[in-house]
Every structure is written in structure tokens, then in C-alpha cells.
N, C-alpha and C positions, 0 to 999 in steps of 0.2 A: 504494500500500500504506500503511495507516494506521500510526501510531506504535506502537500496542500490539502489532500483529502483528510489526513489526520487532524490538521488545524481546523478545518471546517466542521468536522464531527465534534471536536472539543467545544467550539463556539456554539454549535447547535444545541448541545446538551444544556446550555444556560440561557438560550434565547427564547423570547416570547414575541407575540404580535407580528408586526410587519417585518421586524428583523428575522424572526424565525422563518417566515415565508420566503424572504430573500435568500437565507442560508440553505433552505431546502432546495430551492431552484438552483442555487450555485453549486451545491454538492452534486445534485443530479446532472448538472451540466458537465462536471468533471468526470462523472462515471458513465456518460452516455455511450462511449465506445467500448470501454472495458467491461461494464456490467449494466447493460441496458435494462434488464429486468428490475434491478434495484433502483436505477435512476428513474424508471417509470413509477415505481412505488413512492419515491420521494416527491415526484411531480404531482402525483394524485393527492398526497397529503397537503402539499402546498396549495393546490386548487381548492381543497375542502376548507382549509383555514382562510384562504382569500375570500371565498364565498361568504363565510360567516362574518368576516370583518369588512366586507364590501371593498376590498383592496383590488381594484380593477387592473392595476399594473401588474401586481403579483399574479393575478389570475391569468392575464394574457401571457406572461412569461411561462407559467406552468403549462398552459395549453400548447404553447409552441414546443416545449420540452417533451410533453406527452406525444405530440405528433412525431417528433424525431425518434423517440424510443420505440414507438410502434413500427416505424420504418425499419429500425435496426432489428426488430424481432420478426420482420417479414409480414406484418399485419398492415398491408398497404391501404386498405379502405379506411381503417381507423386512423392511420397516419394522415391521410388526406383530410378526413373530417375534422380532426383536432387542429390541424394546421390552418384550415380555412376559418375555423372559429377564432383562432389566435389572430389571424390577419384582420378579421372584421373588428375585433376588439382593439387592435393596434391602430387601425384607421380611426376608430372613435376617439382614441386617446391622442391621435396625431403623433404617434411614436414611429418615426420613419425608419429608425434602425431596426426596431422589432418587426415592422412591416417587411423590411428587406429580408430578415431572417426567416419569417414565415413563408415568404414567396420562394426563397431558396429551397426550403423543405418541400414545398408543393412541386417545384420543378424537379427535384430529385425523385419524388414519388412518381410523377408522370413519366420520367425517363425509365424508371424501373418497370413501369407498366407498358412500355413501348409506345407511349403517346408523345412522340417527339415534338410535334408542333406546339402542344400545350407546354411541354417542358421548356422549349426555347422561349415561348411567350413569357412564362413566369421568370425565367432567368434574366431576360432582358428588362422586365419590369423591376426586378431586384437590382439589376445593374444601374438603371436610371436613378433609383432612389439612393443607392450608395454614392453615385457621383454627385447627387444633389447635396448630400451631407458630408461629402469628402471623406468617405470611409475607404481608405486606400487598401487596407487588408481585405475588406469585403469585395472591393472591385477586382482585386487580383484573383480571389477565389471564384467569383462569378465568371470572369474571363476563362478560367480553367474549366469550369463546369460547361460553359457554352462550347468550348473547344472539344471536350470529350463527347458531347452530344453530336456535334458535326462529324466527329470521327466515327461514331456508331452508325451514322447515316451514310458514311462513305464519302463525305465531302471533305477530302483531305486538305485542299488549299485553304478552305475556311478554318479548319481545325488548326493548321499551322499558323495562320494569321493571329487567331485568338491566343494560342499558346505562346507565341513570341511576345505579344502584348503582356500576357500574364507573367512570363519570365522577367521581362524588363521591370515590371512593377514590383515583383518580389525582391529583385535586386535593389531597387530604389529604397524600399522600406526595410531592407536587410532582414528578410525572413528566410533563414537557411532551409527550413523544412519545406516551405513553399517552393523555393528555388529548386531544391532537389526533386520535388514532385513534378514540376514543370519540365525539367530536363529529362526525367524518365518518360514522360508522356511524349515529348518531342522525339525522343529516340524511337518510340513505338510507332509514331506516325511516319517518320522517315523510313523505318523498316517496311511498313506496308507499301510505301511508294517505291520500294527497292532502291532507295538512295542510301546504300549501306555505309558509305564513308561518313555521311552526315549522321546516320544513326549511331555509328560507332563513336563519333566525336561526342554526341550528346550523352550516350551511356558512360563514356569515359569520364566526362566532366561530372556526371552524376555520382559515379563511384568515388572520385577524388573528393567531392564535396561531402559525401556521407562519411568518409574516413576522417576528414580534417575538421569538419564543423559539427557533425551530429553524433558521432560515435554510434551510428545506427547499424548494428551488425546484420539485421535481417535485410535492411535496404541495401547494404553492401553485398550480401549474398545474391539478392535479386539482380543487382547491377552486373555482377560477374556472370550470372546465368544468361542475362540478355546479351552480354558481350560475346559469350560462347556461341549463341545462336547466330549473331551477325557474322562472326568469323567463319562459322560453318557455311553460311550462305556465300561467303567470299572464297570458300575452299581453302582457308587458312586453318587446316585441321589441327595441327599441333598446338597452335595458339588457342583454338577452341577448346581442346582437351585440357589445357592448363587452366583456363577460366572455369570449366566445369569442375575440375578437381578442387579449386579454391572455394567455389560455391558449396560443394559437398562438405568440405571441412568446416565451413562456417555453420551450415545447417545442422551438423552433428553437435557442434559446441552449444548452439542455442536451442537444440531439440526441435527444429522445424522439419518434421517428417515430410510434409508436402514438397517443400523446396528441394530436399534431398532426392525425393522420388522423381521429380521432373528433371532435375539435373542429371541423375543417373540415366534416365530414359534418353535424353538428348545426347549424352555421352555415348550411349549404345549405338545410336544412329550414326554418329560421327565415326566411331570405330568400324561400323559396318561399311561405311563409304571408303574407309581406308583398307578394307578387306582383312581387318584383324578380327576375324569372326569369333574366335574363342573368347576374346576380351569383350566383344559386343554381347555375346551370349551371357556372360557373367553380369554385365551391367544391366541388361534387360531383366534377368532373373532377380537381381537385387531390387530393381524398381518394382517388379511384380510383387515381391514379398512385402515391401513397404506399403504399396497400395492396398494389398489385402488387409494389412493391419489397420489402415485408415478407413476401409470400407469405401474407397474412392472408385465407384463402379465405372465411370467414364474412363479414368486412367487405367483401370484394370483391364478393360476391353482392349485398349490401345496396346498395353504391354503384351497381352495374350496374342494379339494379331502379329506383333513384331517377332515374338518367339516362334509363332507358327511359320512366319516367313523365313526365319533363319533355319529352322529344322527342315523346312521344305526345299532348301537350296542345295542342289546336287554338288555344288562346288565346295561345300564345307565338309570337314572330316567327320563331323557328328551327324551327317545327313540321316534323317529318320522321318520319312513321310507319314508314318502312323502317328508319331508324336506330334508332328506338324498339324495334321488334321484334327487331332484331339484339342490342341490349343485353339485352332480356328473355330471349331464348333462351340467351344466355351465363349470365345470372343463374340461370335454371332449371336448366341443366346442372350448375352448381356446387352448387346446393341439393340436387339429386337425388344427386349424388356424395357429398355429406356426410350425406344422409339427414335433412335439416332439413325437417320437415313444415310448420312455421310459415312458413319462407321460401317454400317451394313454394306454399303457400296464398296468400300475399300476391302473388307473381309472377303466378299465374293470374288473380287479380282484376284486376291492371293489364292483363294480356293482353286480358281480356274488354272492358275499357273502351276500349283502343286500337282493337280490332277493331270495336267499336260505332261509334267516330268515323269509321272509313273505310267503314262500311256493310256489313261482312262479318258478317252476323248468325249464319251457321252456326258460324264460328270463335268468335264472341263467346259463343254459347250453349255450345259445347263447353268453353271455358275456364271459363265460369261454373259449369258442372256440376262440373268438376274442382275448382274452388275450393270449391264447396259440399261435395263429398265429403270433401276434405281437412279442411275446417273441422269437419265432424262428427267425423271420425276424431281430429283434434287435440284437440277438446274432450272426446271420450270418454277419451283418454289423460290429459288434464289433470284430468278428474273423478276418474279412477282414482288418479292420483298424489295429488290433494288428499285423497282418502279414505285412501290409504295414509299420508300425512303426518299426518292426523287420528288415525289408529290409532297411529302412532308416538308422538305426544305423549301419547295416552291410556295407552299401554303404560308409558311412562316415569313419568308421574305415578302410575299404578296401582302400579308397582313400589315407589315411595317410600311410598305409603300401606300397601302390604302389609308393608313392612319395619317400619313403626310398629306395625302390628297384631300381627305376630309378636313384636315386642319386648314388647308389653303382655300377650301370651299370652291374649288375650280371644277365646275360641272363638266365642262368640255374635256378637261384632262381625265376626269373620272371615267367618262364614256370611252375615251381612247384606251385607258388601262383595262376596262372591261373587255374591249375587243382584243387587246393583247393577251388578256388572261385566257380567253377562248382559244386563241391561236396557240398559246403555250400548252393548254390542255390537249388540244388536238395533236400537237407535235409530240407531247409526252405519250399519248395513247398510241400513236403510230410507232414511236420508238419501242413501246412495250410490245407491239405486235411483231416488230422486226426481231427484238431480242428474245421474245418468248415463243411466238407461234411460227416463226420462220427459222430462227437460228437453231432451236432445239430439234425440229424435224430434220434439218440438214445434218445435225450431229448424229441423229438416229440413223440416217441413211449412210453416213460415213462409217458408223460403227458396224452396220450390216455388211457394207462393201469390204470393210477391213477383214471381217470374218471370212468372206468369200475368197479374198485374195491371199490369205495367209497359207503358206505352204505347210506349216506345222499344225494346221487345223483341218483335218479330213472330215468333211460333212457328208452325211448320207444324202442321197438324191432327194429324199423327202424334205430334209431340213434345208437343203439348198434351195428347193422350190419355195419353201416357206419364207426364206429370207428375201427372195426375189419378189414374192407377192407383197411382202411388207414394204419393200422399197417402192413398188408401184402404188400401193395404197397411200403411203406417206406423201409421195410426189404429187398425187392427185389432190390431196388435201391442201398442199402448199400452193398448187396452181390456182385452186379456188380462192384462197386468201389473196394472192397477188392480183387476180382479176378484180376482186372486190376493192382492193386499194386503188387500182388504176381507174376503175369506174367512178369511185368517190372523188378522186382527184379531177377527172375530166368533167364531172358534173359541177364541181365547185368552181372550176376555172372557165366553164363555158366552152370547153373544147370538144365535148361530145356532140356530134352532129346526128340528129335523128331524121329519118326519111319516112314519113307516114305513107302507107299504101294500103289498099283494101286487101284483106286476106281472110281465109277461113279459120276462125278461132277454134272451131271444133277439132279440126285436123291437128292444130298445134297442141291443143290440150291432150288429145289422144296420144300424141308422140311423147309429151312430157310425162304423162301418167305411166306409160310403158317404160320410160327411161328410169323412173324412180321405183318401179314395182319390186325389183330385186332388193334394193336397199331397204324398202319397207318390210319385205318378207324376212330379211335377216334379223329384224327386231320383232317378228311375229305380229306385224301391223298389217291390216287389210287396207289396201289403197283402191278406192273405187271412184268411177267417173260417171256422173249422171247429168243430163240425159244422154242417150246414145244416138243423137241425130246430127246431120251435117247441114251445111248451107247457112251458117250464121257468120256474117262477116263484120269485122271491125276495121276502122280506119286508124292505123297506128304503125309504128316501126316494129316489124316482126321480131327482129333480133332483140330489141329492148323488151318487148312483151315476154320473150322466152326467158330473159334474165329475171324479170319480175316473178314469173312462175317458178323458176328454179329456186329462188329465195323462199317463196311462200310454201311450196311443197316440201322443200328440204327442211324448213323450220318445223312444219307440222310433224314430220317424221322424227326429227331430232328431239323434240320436247314431248313426244307421246310415249306412254308406257306400253309394254307388250300387251297383246290381245285386245287392242283397240282398233278403231277404224278411222281413216282419214278420207273424207269425201270431197271430191271436186265437182262443182256444178257450174252451169252457165245458164243465164236467163236473158234472152233478148228483149229489149224494150223498143219504144218508138225511135228514139234518138240515141240511145246508149245500149251497151251490152254489159251485163253484170256477171263477173266471175267470182265464185266464192270457194275458199278452201277451209273446210271445217275439221277440227280435230277433237278428240276426247281426252285431251291432256290436262296440263296443270292450270290452265285458265289465266286470267289477268286480274290483278288487284287494281284498285283505284289509282294507286301510285304508278303502277305499270302503264295504265292508260294515259296518264299525263305526260309521260316521257317516251311513249311507244316508238315514235318514228324519229327520235333524236339520234344524232351521230354518237357513236361509242357508248351507247346506253346499255346497261346490264339490267335485265328484268329479274323478277323474283323466281321465275321458272329456271330450272337447271336441266341441261341435256340428260336424257335418261340412259344413254349408251356411252358416256365418256367423250362425246364429240366436243369439238372446239367451236368458239364463236368469236368473231372480231368485233361485234357490236355495230357493224356497218350495214348489214343486209337490209333491214327495214328502212333505214335512211335512204339507201339507194333506191329501193322500191318506190318510196314516196316521190322522190325527185324525178324518177323516170316516168311514173304515171302522170304526174302533174305537167311534165314537159310535153306529154302527148295529149294534153287537154282533158285528162281524166281525173279521177279522185280515188283515194284509198282510205279505208277505215277498218276498225276491228270492233267486234262485239263479244262480250263474255259476261256470264252470270256471276263471275267471281272466281276465287281461288278454287282449283280442282274441279271446275265446272266446264272445262274445255273452252275453246275460242273459235271464232270464225272471222277470217279476213276477207274483205270485199274489195274488188277492183272494178271500177266502172270506167269503160272506155267508149269513145265515140263510135257509133255504128256507121258502117259504110253506107253512103247514099246510093 
């Protein structure tokens, strides 16, 4: 127990009234990191006493402390609720320093919940208040928090900018702990950017600083471990091993099992790269034992995978494929239990390699397929997350710009920004399609082609045919997406030229229904066309009408469950012809109806067979139909009540 805590406890034993409330809060503040449960208890006592004595300031501080303690204990909803109460009371008291502290906690909680726009908003509000009251320490901390949020979002340039501001301010106020923290974070960002020389420089400064100013043995060990990683990336293996050894020595002295485990693990990887396999095996086995002691399941799975890879390598003297497979099955079981797709993906790839070495091509192929499927799924999720992160940064920056716009009350500029926002949104959506719906199918095709071309992978005729069919299926889906993107662009820019002529809509509908009949049958959906007569002509662009029908019939099949019916009908009128496509699927909510034909809109219904959607189809349908002098609309009784889409086109004279 440190001296300050002892002094506070001695004073607390003799204190009453407002002094006791302040001491309870102050002691809780000192214990908030080392013993958050006790700190919470102290804050609750302070709050009760403040309530009895109507001490609003004491109550506000206790609420803020309770919020932080709940955060430390992983109780995020409570943390947010108490911090918001503290903020409201601090505003009432006009206590700007306490307001800034409450906003900081709110930002921290939002970041932990993955709500990055809200986190940045609260951090910036906190920063503005700290600048207003010239709280330099608080400003430096907020700059660091903002930097770490941008780092999480993958916006490394912004992260670097805020970290450099934070470092400069820590140096100005001579805060060695803050300076060391900023240097560590800078090294991490530089490492992600593969700017290894700068990363090494930052970690080296951090190491020297912790040794000379802080006497922080754990921080010193972490800095050495990070330097080892950077040297490994630079292929300076001997230097990397030296750093890892120093980190291990420190971790053993201070009893930090986690630091020792990760340092031994990375040392094992470096030894493997040096082909010093016996030493690599010893390092990974030691790391495995430490992680078993800690119950570190994620690390345990990783160590088991590495041991499986080592034992499954025919180049090592201790080559033992049976032991390798045993380790890999244990690693896979843990990864599946934890739901870690990335670890499962890596383990399946090692499985495939080990089975290839023993000549078991069927199992090698099976695991390679699972690896490939997980790889595609994982990169789909990463692309989606990257897109969400990009939108989060955009929302935050946009909010700041909008605040400035409203402050200036410039309506014309606000309208321009709204237009720019829509353009940025469309650009973001298109980039999402390119990175998610086009890049990943291309990766899938490359993976399948790679299997077909590999000399060491002998596929049966059946599996080879299966690979080729998958390539054709994926290519067709990509072509459909590209056509939709091109159609949308041509319609937006006025480059699509339509040539209306009289033609028989019945014949076109017959052709389209037959074209989609097999796709419907694959999902056990009946596709029917009523009525079965000819001689109904419309005056429209035939190719454009076919695209409209492609979208509507395809959507009806895509969103319909098995054992249902999709019905296509046509009803001639005096001046118009009405075509309808009715399904028995998921229907449309009121919210769906309001945004139905908008670009890049996602509705409540989900594809029933794992199909993809760009969110462009219905927007293209509306623009094409209206360009031909027609109209389109949809009707639905509600969720799970099916829907009917109507297209009305001019009748031929």
C-alpha cells in the first residue's frame, strides 16, 4: 500500500461532514486502478453522505468516480449512466473541470462499446473544455485518447497527428509517465504503417525514458518486447532475440507471466525463421505451459497451432505428424469455442499443409477448402468493419463541420455540404462494394484457380469440376454487380440512351420467367406466369425493360423462403400496361416503404439463400421506368406478408 493511501485512510478515520466526503472520493480516486471494487464502495459511501448533507459537489465527484469504477469492472451500462449523471450535475454547478472528467469517462465507455463517433464527440467536447480552463494535463490526455480512437478506426495519419501533439504537451508540462505512454503509442502506430525505423526510434526512446525517469520495470519489459518485434520485422534476428531475452528476464523478476509468455512465443517464431527448430520448439512449449497456467485461451490456441506447425514440418529432426495433428485439433477446438475466425482460418491452413506432407490429399483438400471459406468470410467481415470505421470517422468529422456551418448560419453553404455528404456517402458505398462484393469474389476465384494449378494438389475429376463450377458461379455474380454499377453511373450522368419501340411484352416476360425458373427451383420456389396470352405491346426500350424485370424477378426469388410461389402477371389497360411481380416472402415494413427505391438502401428483409445485394437494383428500376415514361411502386400488408411490385409502362399505339 502506497504512502498517500495510508495518509488518506488515517485522515478519514477522524473526518466528518464535507471533509469526510472529500476524503472518501480522494481515497477512491487513488484506488480506482489498483482496487476498483473498493474504490466503488468508497464512492457509494461518499454519495450517500453527500445526499444526506445536500453536498452537490461531493455528490457529483462521487458519481463520476462510480462511473469510472464500473468501467474498470466491465459494467459499461452502469458506467455510462453514472457518468452522465455526474456530467449533468457538473453542468448545474458550472464545474468545467468535472464536466471534462465526466465527458472523458463517457468517451472511454463509448470506445469500449465500439461506438467510435460518440467516443470522439465526447473526447472533443472534453478537449474544448480543458482548453477553455487551460488544463494542460487534461489536454494532453485527451489528445492521446483521440489518437488511440483514430488508431482503432485505422486512420493512422490522424492518430499520428494527435499523438505528436500529445507528446509535445507532455514534454512541455514535464510529465514523464505521459511522455513514455505517448512514445509507446507512436511506436505502435509506426509499426502498423510498416515504418519500422521510426517505430524502433520511438520504442527506443520509450525504453530509455522508462529506465532513466520512471524506474518502470514492466514498461521497460514491454518496450524491449516491442523492440524485438520490430527487429524481427527488419530481419535483424539476433538483435530481436537479445531484446526478447531481456524482456523475459524482467518479466520473471517482476512475476509478469503474460509478458513472459508473449515474449517466449515471439522468440519461438524468430528462432523458427532462423531454422533453429529445437530452440523454437522449447520456446513455444514454455509459452504453452505459461498460458495454460494463466488460462489464456487465445494465446493457448496460438501456441498449440505453432507447435503443430513445427511437429508437422518434415525438415525438423523431431518430425511427428501424429503429434502435429493432435496439437492442431486442440488449437481448432479452442478457436471454435471462442468463435475466432482468424485463428480457425490459420489452423486449417496448417492442417492442409501437414496432410499434404503425409500424402493424404483428401484431408488436405478438405482443410484447404475450409481455410478458403473462412478466409473469404473473415475478409468480408473485415471489409464491412473497415467500411463501418470509415463511416464512423466521416460521421465525426461531418458533425464538426456541421457545427461550424450552423454557427455561421450560412444556409447556402449548409445545402452544399448536404450535397457533398450525399456524394461522400455514395462514394463510400461504392468503395464498400468494390472492397467487399468484388474484391472478395476475385480472391475466391484466385484461391480456386490456385488449387487447380498446383502440381502438388491432385484433385479428383469431380472436385475439379466443382471448382470450375464455383468459378463460373462467382464470375456471374460479379458480372451482375458490375452491370448494376455501370447502369447506376450512366443513369446518374445522363449517359444512358434509351430507344423506345413497340414490342410484345408477353414474349419478353415468357423469356425472363424461363430464364429464372432454374434459379427458383434451386430454392424450391415455384415461378409462374399469368396470363398465358400474347399480343400485348408496350412502347419502351426493350433492353431497359429486360433489366427492370431481371431486378424484380431476381429480388423476388432472393428474398423468398423455400416452398413459396413467385407470380408474374401482366394486365393491359387503355393507355398503359401493368406488370406485377408478387412474392410470398418477408414483406415490407413502413420504414422499408419510405426508402424503397433509394440508392444503396438496405431493407429489413434478408436474402434467404446467402445471396448478395448492392442496394442499387430498385434504384435502377425506378430511374429506368421513369425514363421510359412509366411508374413503379410496391404494395405489402407488412412484415412477413409478402410484397408485390408494379411497373406501369406506356402501351403501344
